[in-house]
Phi, psi and omega in degrees: 000129183282166180291332183280342182299310178298323179295318179295320178297317180297316179298320178297317179296319179296317179299314181294329182294331183270356185281140172095149178233025182293149177230166175217160181254131179237150177241130179238145177252122180284176181298331180273003178090355180284134180262138176235144179245137180221151174261124183234162176297146175256093184258123176286141183057046186302316182296317179297316181291325176299313180296317180299307186291320178290325177298318177294317179295314179297317180298316179296317180298309183295315185287318189255348180242300188290314180296313177298325178298313180294334179271008179060030179282352177266354182292152187301332182267359183287136177290138179074020184303315183299315180297317180296320180294317180294317177299320179296319178297316179295319179296322178296318178293322176299315180298322178298315178300314181296323179291330174296318178293320178296323179298315177303315181294319180297319179297331184280341185253130183301319183283333182267345184308321178298341180273348186302317181294323179292322177296317179297318178297318178296321177300319177296317178300312182292329177296314177296318180296316181298318180298317180292320179295318178297331178276001178085014182255125180258126177237094183304325180294324179292321178293314179297320179295319179294319179298319178295319179294321177298313180298317181296316178297320177299317179294316180294323177295318178298321178296332178274005177089015182231106181274131179252129176241144176302136176243145179290149180248092185303323182293340180259009177093018190250000000 
């Protein structure tokens, strides 16, 4: 099996994950007995796509943002700092895109729906972080907060029966 085969498969899965605009209506009963109806995306293989997209987002965050941060590659005296910051910014934007796709999948699945708001919140955090990194601004508290949110979402997802593992991001060199 060639090295490009897994990358081609991954690209195909990502393409298929974004296809379609179908929706469905779901009814939920709250703790007080009140029923609410919502229209959510109808994503086929929602759990699989949730795991794929969050795994890609987590992998990009850990490899290009969190690990370089912990290795002090963002410090002003670090060699190649500009390149690392730009890659981190791009990885953050990639992670935001993947989390948007994961959010659609979570909304479509009854067991994952409670995680959708958390996925959306993490996407917002990473979007702000990516913008600052691309601009050359390092905010250690934002990186630590995002790492905590990633870990928390991973734990909550595992509790919902869906384990997320970091996935390599071939388009980012990974």
